[in-house]
TORLOLO-458762 format. One record per residue (C-alpha): residue number from 1; residue in three letters; x negated, y, z. Coordinates in Angstrom, 3 decimals. Each point is the difference from the previous one (the first is absolute). Last residue first. Example, Ala and Ser with C-alpha at 12.3 -4.5 7.8 and 13.67 -1.06 7.14 Angstrom:
2
num=2	residu=SER	px=-13.670	py=-1.060	pz=7.140 .
num=1	residu=ALA	px=1.370	py=-3.440	pz=0.660 .
This chain:
387
num=387	residu=ALA	px=38.148	py=25.778	pz=23.884 .
num=386	residu=THR	px=0.966	py=2.700	pz=-2.489 .
num=385	residu=SER	px=3.428	py=1.638	pz=0.333 .
num=384	residu=GLN	px=1.371	py=1.470	pz=-3.237 .
num=383	residu=SER	px=3.179	py=2.056	pz=-0.389 .
num=382	residu=GLY	px=-1.258	py=3.214	pz=-1.599 .
num=381	residu=ALA	px=-0.496	py=-1.407	pz=-3.505 .
num=380	residu=VAL	px=2.451	py=-2.866	pz=-0.615 .
num=379	residu=VAL	px=-1.656	py=-3.218	pz=0.972 .
num=378	residu=LEU	px=-1.978	py=-2.737	pz=-1.712 .
num=377	residu=ARG	px=-1.026	py=-2.607	pz=2.485 .
num=376	residu=ILE	px=-3.412	py=-1.665	pz=-0.006 .
num=375	residu=ARG	px=-0.656	py=-3.142	pz=2.048 .
num=374	residu=THR	px=-3.777	py=-0.538	pz=0.015 .
num=373	residu=ILE	px=-1.757	py=-3.235	pz=0.976 .
num=372	residu=GLU	px=-3.161	py=1.179	pz=1.673 .
num=371	residu=SER	px=-3.618	py=-0.601	pz=0.858 .
num=370	residu=PRO	px=-1.510	py=2.128	pz=2.734 .
num=369	residu=ALA	px=-2.784	py=2.497	pz=-0.752 .
num=368	residu=GLY	px=-1.873	py=0.807	pz=3.242 .
num=367	residu=PHE	px=-1.606	py=-3.463	pz=0.057 .
num=366	residu=ARG	px=1.164	py=-2.635	pz=-2.437 .
num=365	residu=LYS	px=-2.557	py=-2.773	pz=-0.566 .
num=364	residu=PRO	px=0.044	py=-3.278	pz=-1.842 .
num=363	residu=PRO	px=-3.119	py=1.068	pz=-1.931 .
num=362	residu=GLY	px=0.491	py=-0.017	pz=-3.749 .
num=361	residu=TRP	px=3.368	py=1.444	pz=-1.048 .
num=360	residu=TYR	px=2.998	py=0.324	pz=2.257 .
num=359	residu=GLY	px=3.679	py=-0.841	pz=0.097 .
num=358	residu=THR	px=3.115	py=2.189	pz=-0.086 .
num=357	residu=GLY	px=-1.562	py=3.196	pz=-1.251 .
num=356	residu=ARG	px=-0.560	py=3.427	pz=1.481 .
num=355	residu=SER	px=2.913	py=1.192	pz=-2.179 .
num=354	residu=THR	px=-0.239	py=3.247	pz=-1.937 .
num=353	residu=TYR	px=3.293	py=1.858	pz=-0.409 .
num=352	residu=ILE	px=-0.058	py=2.729	pz=-2.562 .
num=351	residu=TRP	px=2.809	py=2.555	pz=-0.281 .
num=350	residu=LEU	px=0.052	py=1.969	pz=-3.262 .
num=349	residu=SER	px=1.291	py=3.574	pz=-0.330 .
num=348	residu=ASP	px=-3.519	py=1.530	pz=0.060 .
num=347	residu=LEU	px=-2.131	py=-2.702	pz=1.598 .
num=346	residu=ARG	px=1.300	py=-1.111	pz=3.432 .
num=345	residu=ASP	px=-1.256	py=-2.561	pz=2.437 .
num=344	residu=LEU	px=1.468	py=-2.863	pz=2.057 .
num=343	residu=GLY	px=-2.341	py=-2.451	pz=1.673 .
num=342	residu=ALA	px=-3.575	py=-1.100	pz=-0.736 .
num=341	residu=THR	px=-3.179	py=1.104	pz=-1.732 .
num=340	residu=PHE	px=0.999	py=2.494	pz=-2.746 .
num=339	residu=PRO	px=-2.060	py=1.610	pz=-2.780 .
num=338	residu=GLN	px=-2.075	py=-3.163	pz=-0.492 .
num=337	residu=GLN	px=-3.764	py=-0.511	pz=-0.488 .
num=336	residu=LEU	px=-1.748	py=2.323	pz=2.509 .
num=335	residu=ARG	px=3.276	py=0.104	pz=1.959 .
num=334	residu=VAL	px=-0.618	py=-3.622	pz=1.020 .
num=333	residu=PHE	px=-3.073	py=0.995	pz=2.017 .
num=332	residu=TYR	px=1.702	py=0.971	pz=3.277 .
num=331	residu=ASN	px=1.875	py=-3.328	pz=0.104 .
num=330	residu=TRP	px=-3.449	py=-1.650	pz=-0.007 .
num=329	residu=PRO	px=-0.547	py=0.858	pz=3.636 .
num=328	residu=TRP	px=1.891	py=-2.035	pz=1.149 .
num=327	residu=PHE	px=1.644	py=-2.992	pz=-1.581 .
num=326	residu=GLN	px=2.269	py=-0.663	pz=-2.994 .
num=325	residu=GLY	px=-0.686	py=3.416	pz=-1.605 .
num=324	residu=GLY	px=3.736	py=0.608	pz=-0.266 .
num=323	residu=HIS	px=0.002	py=-3.247	pz=-1.970 .
num=322	residu=THR	px=-0.733	py=2.374	pz=-2.956 .
num=321	residu=HIS	px=1.607	py=-2.046	pz=-2.772 .
num=320	residu=GLY	px=3.653	py=0.718	pz=0.805 .
num=319	residu=SER	px=2.543	py=2.017	pz=-1.963 .
num=318	residu=LEU	px=3.681	py=1.009	pz=-0.115 .
num=317	residu=GLN	px=0.722	py=3.090	pz=-2.126 .
num=316	residu=LEU	px=3.138	py=2.112	pz=0.578 .
num=315	residu=ASP	px=1.952	py=2.594	pz=-1.946 .
num=314	residu=PHE	px=-1.455	py=-0.697	pz=-3.453 .
num=313	residu=GLY	px=-0.167	py=2.824	pz=-2.551 .
num=312	residu=ALA	px=-2.710	py=-1.114	pz=-2.430 .
num=311	residu=ALA	px=-2.349	py=2.747	pz=1.291 .
num=310	residu=ALA	px=0.403	py=-1.300	pz=3.552 .
num=309	residu=ALA	px=-0.730	py=-3.550	pz=-1.121 .
num=308	residu=ALA	px=-3.110	py=1.156	pz=-1.890 .
num=307	residu=PRO	px=-1.272	py=1.839	pz=3.061 .
num=306	residu=ALA	px=0.897	py=-2.967	pz=2.295 .
num=305	residu=SER	px=-1.788	py=-2.809	pz=-1.848 .
num=304	residu=ARG	px=-3.034	py=0.509	pz=2.270 .
num=303	residu=PRO	px=2.077	py=-1.478	pz=2.838 .
num=302	residu=GLN	px=-0.953	py=-3.407	pz=-1.386 .
num=301	residu=HIS	px=2.429	py=-2.930	pz=-0.433 .
num=300	residu=ALA	px=2.785	py=1.825	pz=-1.782 .
num=299	residu=LEU	px=3.693	py=-0.682	pz=0.557 .
num=298	residu=LEU	px=1.976	py=3.027	pz=-1.225 .
num=297	residu=ILE	px=3.430	py=1.137	pz=1.252 .
num=296	residu=LYS	px=2.450	py=2.188	pz=-1.868 .
num=295	residu=ALA	px=3.143	py=1.080	pz=1.813 .
num=294	residu=GLY	px=3.608	py=0.760	pz=-0.905 .
num=293	residu=VAL	px=-0.166	py=-1.195	pz=-3.594 .
num=292	residu=ASP	px=2.098	py=1.949	pz=-2.493 .
num=291	residu=ALA	px=-2.542	py=0.626	pz=-2.766 .
num=290	residu=PRO	px=-0.401	py=-3.589	pz=-1.049 .
num=289	residu=ALA	px=-3.598	py=-1.269	pz=-0.437 .
num=288	residu=HIS	px=-1.117	py=-0.537	pz=-3.605 .
num=287	residu=ALA	px=-3.674	py=0.126	pz=0.951 .
num=286	residu=LEU	px=-0.505	py=0.500	pz=3.760 .
num=285	residu=ALA	px=-2.836	py=-2.503	pz=0.333 .
num=284	residu=ALA	px=-1.720	py=1.774	pz=-2.875 .
num=283	residu=ALA	px=-0.299	py=3.134	pz=2.189 .
num=282	residu=PRO	px=-1.480	py=-2.048	pz=2.869 .
num=281	residu=ASP	px=-2.769	py=-1.348	pz=-2.288 .
num=280	residu=SER	px=-2.498	py=-2.551	pz=1.305 .
num=279	residu=ARG	px=-2.008	py=-1.484	pz=-2.867 .
num=278	residu=ASN	px=0.947	py=-3.670	pz=-0.320 .
num=277	residu=VAL	px=-0.592	py=-0.362	pz=-3.759 .
num=276	residu=PRO	px=-3.614	py=1.116	pz=0.574 .
num=275	residu=ASP	px=-0.630	py=-3.175	pz=2.062 .
num=274	residu=PHE	px=-2.725	py=-0.118	pz=2.653 .
num=273	residu=HIS	px=-1.053	py=3.647	pz=0.097 .
num=272	residu=HIS	px=3.586	py=0.905	pz=-0.865 .
num=271	residu=ALA	px=1.139	py=-1.332	pz=3.409 .
num=270	residu=GLY	px=-1.700	py=2.827	pz=1.906 .
num=269	residu=TYR	px=3.152	py=1.669	pz=1.352 .
num=268	residu=ASP	px=1.616	py=-3.397	pz=0.592 .
num=267	residu=PRO	px=2.922	py=-0.853	pz=-2.254 .
num=266	residu=VAL	px=3.101	py=2.210	pz=0.157 .
num=265	residu=GLY	px=3.446	py=-0.520	pz=1.571 .
num=264	residu=ALA	px=3.417	py=1.595	pz=-0.225 .
num=263	residu=LEU	px=3.152	py=-0.060	pz=2.141 .
num=262	residu=LEU	px=2.828	py=2.237	pz=-1.163 .
num=261	residu=LEU	px=3.018	py=0.370	pz=2.249 .
num=260	residu=LYS	px=3.546	py=0.378	pz=-1.282 .
num=259	residu=ALA	px=3.109	py=0.751	pz=1.988 .
num=258	residu=ASP	px=3.287	py=-1.981	pz=0.094 .
num=257	residu=ASN	px=-0.856	py=-1.488	pz=3.423 .
num=256	residu=HIS	px=-3.377	py=-1.134	pz=-1.331 .
num=255	residu=ASP	px=-0.629	py=-0.551	pz=-3.704 .
num=254	residu=LEU	px=-3.697	py=-0.721	pz=-0.533 .
num=253	residu=VAL	px=-1.917	py=1.245	pz=-3.051 .
num=252	residu=VAL	px=-3.159	py=-1.893	pz=-0.845 .
num=251	residu=HIS	px=-3.293	py=1.479	pz=-1.040 .
num=250	residu=GLU	px=-3.065	py=-0.555	pz=-2.142 .
num=249	residu=ASN	px=-3.756	py=0.687	pz=-0.052 .
num=248	residu=MET	px=-0.611	py=-3.662	pz=1.039 .
num=247	residu=LEU	px=2.666	py=-0.973	pz=2.551 .
num=246	residu=VAL	px=-0.179	py=-3.654	pz=1.107 .
num=245	residu=ARG	px=3.406	py=-1.345	pz=1.173 .
num=244	residu=LEU	px=-0.570	py=-2.725	pz=2.581 .
num=243	residu=GLY	px=1.761	py=-3.346	pz=-0.445 .
num=242	residu=LEU	px=-2.797	py=-2.446	pz=0.747 .
num=241	residu=ARG	px=-0.546	py=-0.557	pz=-3.684 .
num=240	residu=ARG	px=-0.405	py=3.752	pz=-0.402 .
num=239	residu=LEU	px=-2.684	py=-0.149	pz=2.653 .
num=238	residu=GLU	px=-1.795	py=-2.763	pz=-1.875 .
num=237	residu=ASN	px=0.057	py=1.898	pz=-3.292 .
num=236	residu=THR	px=-1.272	py=3.132	pz=1.711 .
num=235	residu=TRP	px=-2.757	py=-2.099	pz=1.583 .
num=234	residu=ALA	px=-1.174	py=-1.669	pz=-3.187 .
num=233	residu=ARG	px=-0.089	py=3.348	pz=-1.745 .
num=232	residu=GLU	px=-1.878	py=1.740	pz=2.816 .
num=231	residu=GLY	px=-2.858	py=-2.491	pz=0.430 .
num=230	residu=SER	px=-1.577	py=0.539	pz=3.448 .
num=229	residu=TYR	px=-2.073	py=3.190	pz=-0.436 .
num=228	residu=TYR	px=2.968	py=1.529	pz=-1.837 .
num=227	residu=GLU	px=2.362	py=-0.965	pz=2.845 .
num=226	residu=HIS	px=-2.483	py=1.650	pz=2.353 .
num=225	residu=ASN	px=0.502	py=3.398	pz=-1.611 .
num=224	residu=GLY	px=3.692	py=0.046	pz=0.849 .
num=223	residu=THR	px=2.881	py=-1.229	pz=-2.107 .
num=222	residu=VAL	px=3.623	py=0.972	pz=0.437 .
num=221	residu=PHE	px=2.699	py=-2.230	pz=1.491 .
num=220	residu=TYR	px=3.763	py=0.131	pz=0.485 .
num=219	residu=ALA	px=2.339	py=-1.997	pz=2.217 .
num=218	residu=GLY	px=3.770	py=-0.206	pz=-0.494 .
num=217	residu=TYR	px=3.015	py=2.320	pz=0.028 .
num=216	residu=LYS	px=1.643	py=-1.174	pz=3.232 .
num=215	residu=ALA	px=-3.255	py=-1.346	pz=1.442 .
num=214	residu=ARG	px=-1.396	py=-3.437	pz=0.673 .
num=213	residu=LEU	px=-3.609	py=-1.211	pz=-0.113 .
num=212	residu=GLN	px=-0.075	py=-3.827	pz=-0.068 .
num=211	residu=ALA	px=-2.082	py=-0.157	pz=-3.242 .
num=210	residu=LEU	px=-2.644	py=1.866	pz=2.013 .
num=209	residu=PRO	px=-0.626	py=-3.265	pz=1.799 .
num=208	residu=GLN	px=-1.943	py=-1.203	pz=-3.099 .
num=207	residu=VAL	px=-3.008	py=2.270	pz=0.645 .
num=206	residu=HIS	px=-1.955	py=-2.663	pz=1.904 .
num=205	residu=ALA	px=0.835	py=-2.774	pz=-2.482 .
num=204	residu=ALA	px=-1.100	py=2.218	pz=-2.908 .
num=203	residu=LEU	px=-3.339	py=0.801	pz=1.650 .
num=202	residu=GLU	px=-2.801	py=-1.981	pz=-1.586 .
num=201	residu=ILE	px=1.505	py=-0.696	pz=-3.434 .
num=200	residu=VAL	px=1.515	py=3.510	pz=-0.113 .
num=199	residu=THR	px=-3.435	py=1.470	pz=0.471 .
num=198	residu=GLY	px=-1.435	py=1.867	pz=2.965 .
num=197	residu=ASP	px=0.443	py=3.143	pz=2.110 .
num=196	residu=VAL	px=3.728	py=0.541	pz=-0.082 .
num=195	residu=LEU	px=2.818	py=2.455	pz=0.714 .
num=194	residu=ASP	px=-1.964	py=3.092	pz=-0.848 .
num=193	residu=GLY	px=3.116	py=1.755	pz=-1.312 .
num=192	residu=THR	px=3.005	py=2.043	pz=1.054 .
num=191	residu=ILE	px=2.497	py=-2.669	pz=0.980 .
num=190	residu=ALA	px=3.450	py=1.632	pz=0.123 .
num=189	residu=ILE	px=3.085	py=-1.626	pz=1.518 .
num=188	residu=VAL	px=3.339	py=1.602	pz=-0.788 .
num=187	residu=ASP	px=3.311	py=0.427	pz=1.880 .
num=186	residu=ALA	px=-1.638	py=-0.973	pz=3.231 .
num=185	residu=GLU	px=1.276	py=-2.767	pz=2.304 .
num=184	residu=LEU	px=-2.803	py=0.762	pz=2.512 .
num=183	residu=GLY	px=-0.169	py=-3.648	pz=1.056 .
num=182	residu=ASN	px=-1.047	py=-0.953	pz=-3.488 .
num=181	residu=VAL	px=-3.165	py=2.011	pz=0.515 .
num=180	residu=ALA	px=-0.884	py=-1.668	pz=3.310 .
num=179	residu=ALA	px=0.591	py=-3.504	pz=-1.418 .
num=178	residu=VAL	px=-2.069	py=0.814	pz=-3.085 .
num=177	residu=ILE	px=-2.882	py=1.284	pz=2.126 .
num=176	residu=ARG	px=0.042	py=-3.141	pz=2.163 .
num=175	residu=GLU	px=-0.068	py=-2.193	pz=-3.107 .
num=174	residu=VAL	px=-2.950	py=1.963	pz=-1.415 .
num=173	residu=TYR	px=-2.113	py=-0.708	pz=3.121 .
num=172	residu=ASN	px=1.008	py=-3.683	pz=-0.120 .
num=171	residu=ARG	px=-1.068	py=-0.197	pz=-3.683 .
num=170	residu=ARG	px=-3.506	py=1.323	pz=0.352 .
num=169	residu=ILE	px=-1.968	py=3.142	pz=0.862 .
num=168	residu=THR	px=-3.594	py=-0.966	pz=0.790 .
num=167	residu=PRO	px=-1.563	py=-0.686	pz=-3.427 .
num=166	residu=GLY	px=2.806	py=1.482	pz=-2.099 .
num=165	residu=VAL	px=3.358	py=1.687	pz=0.276 .
num=164	residu=HIS	px=-0.874	py=3.671	pz=-0.056 .
num=163	residu=ILE	px=3.113	py=1.411	pz=1.649 .
num=162	residu=ASP	px=-0.609	py=3.445	pz=-1.509 .
num=161	residu=THR	px=3.657	py=1.026	pz=-0.160 .
num=160	residu=ILE	px=3.404	py=-0.500	pz=1.543 .
num=159	residu=GLN	px=2.835	py=2.489	pz=-0.431 .
num=158	residu=ALA	px=3.585	py=-0.609	pz=1.118 .
num=157	residu=ILE	px=2.202	py=2.530	pz=-1.789 .
num=156	residu=SER	px=3.233	py=1.352	pz=1.431 .
num=155	residu=PHE	px=2.832	py=2.117	pz=-1.427 .
num=154	residu=GLY	px=1.200	py=2.000	pz=3.020 .
num=153	residu=HIS	px=1.552	py=2.858	pz=-1.994 .
num=152	residu=LEU	px=0.401	py=-1.298	pz=-3.563 .
num=151	residu=ALA	px=3.785	py=0.555	pz=-0.107 .
num=150	residu=ALA	px=-0.464	py=3.518	pz=1.343 .
num=149	residu=PRO	px=-1.844	py=0.883	pz=-3.176 .
num=148	residu=LEU	px=-3.529	py=1.221	pz=0.620 .
num=147	residu=ASN	px=-0.345	py=3.654	pz=-0.997 .
num=146	residu=ALA	px=-3.428	py=0.270	pz=1.570 .
num=145	residu=ILE	px=-1.257	py=-3.279	pz=1.455 .
num=144	residu=PRO	px=-0.831	py=-0.236	pz=3.687 .
num=143	residu=VAL	px=-2.186	py=-3.043	pz=0.742 .
num=142	residu=ASP	px=0.749	py=-1.890	pz=3.226 .
num=141	residu=ILE	px=-2.770	py=-2.346	pz=1.154 .
num=140	residu=ASN	px=0.209	py=-3.044	pz=2.239 .
num=139	residu=VAL	px=-3.226	py=-1.913	pz=0.677 .
num=138	residu=VAL	px=0.423	py=-3.730	pz=0.577 .
num=137	residu=ARG	px=-2.919	py=-1.698	pz=1.705 .
num=136	residu=ALA	px=-2.428	py=-2.224	pz=-1.918 .
num=135	residu=VAL	px=0.002	py=-3.624	pz=1.072 .
num=134	residu=ARG	px=-3.072	py=-0.633	pz=2.170 .
num=133	residu=ARG	px=-3.320	py=-0.889	pz=-1.528 .
num=132	residu=ALA	px=-1.320	py=3.507	pz=-0.618 .
num=131	residu=ASN	px=0.923	py=1.387	pz=3.405 .
num=130	residu=ILE	px=-1.560	py=-2.921	pz=1.845 .
num=129	residu=TYR	px=-3.198	py=0.290	pz=-2.092 .
num=128	residu=GLY	px=-0.228	py=3.744	pz=0.579 .
num=127	residu=ILE	px=0.404	py=-0.473	pz=3.739 .
num=126	residu=LEU	px=-2.924	py=-2.460	pz=-0.039 .
num=125	residu=THR	px=-2.152	py=2.043	pz=-2.404 .
num=124	residu=ALA	px=0.604	py=3.315	pz=1.816 .
num=123	residu=PHE	px=-0.764	py=-1.628	pz=3.354 .
num=122	residu=VAL	px=-3.185	py=-1.680	pz=-1.301 .
num=121	residu=ALA	px=-1.213	py=3.337	pz=-1.463 .
num=120	residu=MET	px=0.926	py=1.898	pz=3.164 .
num=119	residu=GLY	px=-1.804	py=-2.430	pz=2.244 .
num=118	residu=VAL	px=-3.163	py=-0.078	pz=-2.105 .
num=117	residu=VAL	px=-0.141	py=3.829	pz=-0.189 .
num=116	residu=THR	px=0.726	py=0.343	pz=3.728 .
num=115	residu=TRP	px=-2.738	py=-2.483	pz=0.789 .
num=114	residu=ALA	px=-2.450	py=2.155	pz=-1.970 .
num=113	residu=THR	px=1.231	py=3.184	pz=1.778 .
num=112	residu=LEU	px=-0.454	py=-1.564	pz=3.426 .
num=111	residu=ALA	px=-3.417	py=-1.454	pz=-0.865 .
num=110	residu=GLN	px=-1.422	py=3.281	pz=-1.241 .
num=109	residu=ILE	px=1.533	py=1.921	pz=2.897 .
num=108	residu=HIS	px=-1.478	py=-2.412	pz=2.563 .
num=107	residu=ASN	px=-3.377	py=-0.262	pz=-1.716 .
num=106	residu=THR	px=-0.464	py=3.780	pz=0.247 .
num=105	residu=ALA	px=-0.459	py=2.012	pz=-3.179 .
num=104	residu=VAL	px=3.430	py=1.531	pz=0.231 .
num=103	residu=ALA	px=-1.044	py=1.767	pz=3.210 .
num=102	residu=SER	px=-2.287	py=2.366	pz=-1.919 .
num=101	residu=THR	px=2.775	py=2.572	pz=-0.306 .
num=100	residu=PHE	px=1.306	py=2.662	pz=-2.388 .
num=99	residu=LEU	px=-1.460	py=-0.838	pz=-3.405 .
num=98	residu=ALA	px=-0.030	py=-3.658	pz=0.943 .
num=97	residu=ALA	px=3.797	py=0.043	pz=0.146 .
num=96	residu=ILE	px=0.185	py=0.809	pz=-3.718 .
num=95	residu=LEU	px=-2.373	py=-2.848	pz=-0.884 .
num=94	residu=LEU	px=1.798	py=-2.393	pz=2.310 .
num=93	residu=ALA	px=3.351	py=0.832	pz=-1.599 .
num=92	residu=VAL	px=-1.341	py=-0.462	pz=-3.478 .
num=91	residu=ASP	px=-1.607	py=-3.285	pz=0.939 .
num=90	residu=ARG	px=3.157	py=-1.239	pz=1.605 .
num=89	residu=LEU	px=2.061	py=0.998	pz=-3.069 .
num=88	residu=LEU	px=-2.330	py=-2.040	pz=-2.221 .
num=87	residu=THR	px=0.263	py=-2.989	pz=2.318 .
num=86	residu=PHE	px=3.820	py=0.381	pz=0.045 .
num=85	residu=VAL	px=0.168	py=0.023	pz=-3.798 .
num=84	residu=PHE	px=-2.402	py=-2.923	pz=-0.451 .
num=83	residu=LEU	px=1.608	py=-2.139	pz=2.652 .
num=82	residu=SER	px=3.463	py=0.758	pz=-1.382 .
num=81	residu=SER	px=-0.977	py=-1.102	pz=-3.517 .
num=80	residu=PHE	px=-1.885	py=-3.025	pz=1.302 .
num=79	residu=LEU	px=3.074	py=-1.202	pz=1.876 .
num=78	residu=GLY	px=2.157	py=0.282	pz=-3.134 .
num=77	residu=MET	px=-2.518	py=-1.861	pz=-2.126 .
num=76	residu=SER	px=-0.386	py=-2.671	pz=2.678 .
num=75	residu=ILE	px=3.789	py=-0.525	pz=-0.071 .
num=74	residu=LEU	px=-0.316	py=-0.450	pz=-3.758 .
num=73	residu=ALA	px=-2.741	py=-2.602	pz=0.382 .
num=72	residu=THR	px=1.863	py=-1.913	pz=2.635 .
num=71	residu=LEU	px=3.096	py=-0.105	pz=-2.230 .
num=70	residu=VAL	px=-2.137	py=-1.179	pz=-2.940 .
num=69	residu=LEU	px=-1.542	py=-2.753	pz=2.134 .
num=68	residu=ARG	px=3.445	py=-1.071	pz=1.256 .
num=67	residu=GLN	px=1.249	py=-0.206	pz=-3.628 .
num=66	residu=ALA	px=-3.027	py=-2.065	pz=-0.983 .
num=65	residu=ALA	px=0.636	py=-2.468	pz=2.815 .
num=64	residu=ASN	px=3.669	py=-0.220	pz=-0.950 .
num=63	residu=SER	px=-0.980	py=-0.915	pz=-3.569 .
num=62	residu=ARG	px=0.391	py=2.567	pz=-2.863 .
num=61	residu=ASP	px=-3.517	py=-0.455	pz=-1.506 .
num=60	residu=GLN	px=-0.093	py=1.937	pz=-3.241 .
num=59	residu=MET	px=-1.163	py=3.282	pz=1.462 .
num=58	residu=SER	px=0.548	py=2.945	pz=-2.309 .
num=57	residu=ARG	px=2.501	py=1.823	pz=2.178 .
num=56	residu=ALA	px=-2.173	py=-0.436	pz=3.111 .
num=55	residu=MET	px=-3.037	py=1.749	pz=-1.497 .
num=54	residu=LEU	px=0.174	py=2.979	pz=2.370 .
num=53	residu=GLY	px=0.661	py=-2.281	pz=2.954 .
num=52	residu=ILE	px=-2.990	py=-2.153	pz=-0.865 .
num=51	residu=PRO	px=-2.070	py=3.216	pz=-0.322 .
num=50	residu=ILE	px=0.982	py=0.816	pz=3.600 .
num=49	residu=LEU	px=-1.192	py=-3.311	pz=1.435 .
num=48	residu=LEU	px=-3.742	py=0.397	pz=-0.537 .
num=47	residu=CYS	px=-0.310	py=3.468	pz=1.554 .
num=46	residu=SER	px=2.331	py=-1.094	pz=2.797 .
num=45	residu=ALA	px=-2.206	py=-3.040	pz=0.698 .
num=44	residu=GLY	px=-3.052	py=2.264	pz=0.176 .
num=43	residu=LEU	px=1.753	py=2.335	pz=2.443 .
num=42	residu=LEU	px=0.922	py=-3.002	pz=2.129 .
num=41	residu=LEU	px=-3.556	py=-1.369	pz=-0.155 .
num=40	residu=VAL	px=-1.463	py=3.384	pz=1.020 .
num=39	residu=GLY	px=2.421	py=0.207	pz=2.948 .
num=38	residu=ILE	px=-0.927	py=-3.492	pz=1.067 .
num=37	residu=ALA	px=-3.670	py=1.026	pz=-0.002 .
num=36	residu=ARG	px=0.947	py=3.072	pz=2.026 .
num=35	residu=GLY	px=1.623	py=-2.171	pz=2.604 .
num=34	residu=PRO	px=-2.983	py=-2.361	pz=0.198 .
num=33	residu=VAL	px=-2.436	py=2.947	pz=0.384 .
num=32	residu=GLY	px=1.887	py=1.775	pz=2.717 .
num=31	residu=LEU	px=3.554	py=1.221	pz=-0.391 .
num=30	residu=PRO	px=-0.161	py=3.479	pz=1.499 .
num=29	residu=LEU	px=1.335	py=1.679	pz=-3.158 .
num=28	residu=ALA	px=-1.954	py=3.029	pz=-1.288 .
num=27	residu=PRO	px=-2.439	py=-2.059	pz=-2.075 .
num=26	residu=LEU	px=2.970	py=-1.754	pz=-1.711 .
num=25	residu=LEU	px=1.968	py=3.057	pz=-0.960 .
num=24	residu=ARG	px=-1.967	py=2.333	pz=-2.330 .
num=23	residu=VAL	px=-2.310	py=-2.578	pz=-1.590 .
num=22	residu=GLY	px=2.747	py=-2.590	pz=-0.422 .
num=21	residu=ILE	px=2.484	py=2.482	pz=-1.564 .
num=20	residu=TYR	px=-2.674	py=1.325	pz=-2.372 .
num=19	residu=VAL	px=-1.045	py=-3.538	pz=-0.970 .
num=18	residu=HIS	px=3.609	py=-0.800	pz=-0.838 .
num=17	residu=LEU	px=0.121	py=3.134	pz=-2.157 .
num=16	residu=LEU	px=-3.195	py=-1.090	pz=-1.748 .
num=15	residu=GLY	px=1.438	py=-3.421	pz=-0.777 .
num=14	residu=LEU	px=3.185	py=1.481	pz=-1.497 .
num=13	residu=LEU	px=-2.091	py=2.400	pz=-2.084 .
num=12	residu=THR	px=-2.050	py=-2.931	pz=-1.327 .
num=11	residu=LEU	px=3.160	py=-2.013	pz=-0.746 .
num=10	residu=ALA	px=1.528	py=2.949	pz=-1.844 .
num=9	residu=VAL	px=-3.182	py=0.463	pz=-2.054 .
num=8	residu=LEU	px=0.044	py=-3.714	pz=-0.852 .
num=7	residu=PHE	px=3.627	py=0.280	pz=-1.074 .
num=6	residu=SER	px=-0.827	py=3.024	pz=-2.180 .
num=5	residu=ARG	px=-2.783	py=-1.955	pz=-1.690 .
num=4	residu=SER	px=2.377	py=-2.766	pz=-0.938 .
num=3	residu=ILE	px=-0.505	py=-3.583	pz=1.162 .
num=2	residu=ARG	px=0.017	py=-2.624	pz=-2.771 .
num=1	residu=MET	px=1.390	py=-3.375	pz=1.043 .
């Protein structure tokens, strides 16, 4: 197997960051020589395990032992992330404190701050694991729509997104999500992309519970970037077989209490890089739409679709992709790539709701960015109550 230069650079950087953590923490901890040796071994194991987690999607061995190894590798990745961040923050804090007092140089302060870093990293990883593996909580959002017909007041959409069925998210996880969503008895179910991390052959059995989704007007799906990494055409065919309606620059008109609601969907914002035919186009999704619809809703995986959606005249865009940062402090960096991170935002006359996601990607870790199943209600402007 040929290893790319960029992968070697990444491995080198990963190794250097582990060395940095070891150099900054281990000498400060009162562990003695045996304890420090164990610390070096644990850091070395982390450095070896993390690449296994990064390559999990391409691993051919799907045995239980291999699955446990991948899970351990991904937990190690999450722990390493927190260790690095807290070690860096410790060094910054000690540097600032050293400008005002020499007490920070004492063994007691050095040991106390080093133990604090280790404790906080373990705590964040443990709590993050529990949060990631539980069934996502339901978040209720009311969206006020200008000139909404009274007949559409209370129309509900259950949104799930970014489940990432793959190495550590399997059938039982999906079954619990389906049960929770069906319990909402929504008018429509919307799945806004990044459902899978793997091929249909590998994951079809784990996605199959989605066939049990139930809503008055059905379940709808739009592609995310990870569908294109995993074989988009095969997956859209499989999801159609399961009974989901896949929206690719197209719309449906739903008749609800003698009022019309337009629900449209576009492929992922970057889909054209994989298939030019799948270029995301909110305006095209409205082609031949009737003029008398009471609300126009767009399903678009990435919040970056919002400017085009606003220009096309949509009232509401439902998105995912960001995971809300998934775990601290990466939620602060999402804005470098996306205009919105999580929650309800406004762009001109367009409302954008960005879900934090229903599953997780990579490390099974949710810390400061809880997963969610979202129940969205359309309400007449001036009558909303967001919970």
